[in-house]
N, C-alpha and C positions, 0 to 999 in steps of 0.2 A: 221535595224541598225548595222551601220559598227562602228568595234571597233578601236579605236585610236593604232597606232602602229610610235611611233618617235626613230630615233636612234639623237644624237647630238655629234658633234663631234668637235667642236669650243664654243665660248662666245655667240658669236649669233645664236647658234641652243641652247645654255642652256636656255638663256633668253626666249624661246619661251615653253621651257617643262615647266621650272621653272614657265610660267603661268598656263600649264595644271596643274600642281599640286597642284597649290595654294589651302590650305585647304580642302588638302587629311589629310586624318587623318588613324593612324597607333597604334598600342600597342609594346612597343619594345620588348616584347618576342617575335613578331616574325621577328623580325630582324633575318639574316644569314650572317656571315661572312667568307665566306672560305678564309682563309691567302693564302694557298699554293698555290690556281690558280686568287687569289687577285678582289675574284667577292662578292660587298655588295649587296645583293637584300634584300628590303623595299615592301611588300606588302601593298599596301596601298584603302584606299575609297575614289577614290579621286570624287569632285564636281566635275560635266559636267557640265564648265563654257561656255563653245562652243555653248551649247544652252538651256541657259540662258538668256531668255527674261526676260526684267523689267517688263513688265506688265501683266507677267506668273504667279500662283499661284501656279503652282508644278514646282519642279524642280527634277533633277536626279542627284544620285551615282551611278557609279560601280567599281567594284574590279577588279585593276590594281596589276601594279609591277612593279616598281621603279629597274633599276640593272643598278649598278656603276661599273667599269671594270677597271684594271691598280691597282688596291686599293694596298699602301704600308702600311698604317696604318690607325687606327680607333681611333677619341678617342671623349669623348662626358661631355657636360655640364648642368647642372642647371632640371638633372631629376635624380631621386632613377633609374638606371638598374634591379634592384633588384625588382624592382617594373612589371612584365610581364605584368599586365592587365590597366597601365592607359591605357589614352589615349591622345594622342600628336598630335598636330593641325599645318600641315607642311604651312609654311610659302611659303617658297622662295629655290632656292637653287641659291646660290652664288660661285664664283669662283676668287681665288687669286691666281695670276700667281707668283713663287718664283722667277727666274730668266727669260733670255734672253731666255730659253730654253720651251716646252711645260707641265711640270712639276709645280704642286701648288698644290692647295689645296680646295675642294669643301664643301662646307659647308651648311648643310641640316638646317635653321634658323626656328626654330619652334617659336611656343604661348608661352605665359610665360618666353622668355629667355635661352629654351632649344637650343641646337645645338651639331649636330651630325659634326663632321669636319672628310675629309676623304683627308687622304696624297696620291695623284696618279699622275703616271708619266706622264700623259694626259687626256685630259676630253675623255670619251667614255661613255655616258648614254643612256640608253635605258627603254623609257616608253610603256608600253604595255597591254591596257585592254585585263583581262583575262575571266571577268565572266560577270553575268547578271548583268543588271543595274535594278537599283528599286527608287521607287517617295518618294519624300522628299518634306515638305512644309518649309522648316527651308534653307532660304538663307544664307550665310556667311557677316556678314557684318564688314567693319571696317573703320574706326574712318575717318572721310573726303570724304566718299565715297559715 
């Protein structure tokens, strides 16, 4: 079994990485932001979409870490940051460019209108599987899919 490792440096890369973390779940209590070095890290349990076949009755989740670098500020909305044990489901990662330069805002869009917004100097995002996989019979469902 191979571990997934992705590095993302532009919006095209971000589209691919975002697809791999769709439906990943995490707890706010595991989020880490090292402001001095500008690194935001988020351990997640990601759904392994690349192995999910339509007719399979079992699926897989893997422990992974999403690392965003060159972060200047972090904001959140739509969830209680004090509730460290709530489970959030990541739906997508979007980037909005600020001007002509590479800086802008990365948004971690979660279910139930929760969002974490990160002001960044440029896009520099890594995703790496860090732990074993486990089986799940639950496949995330989306309206219209």
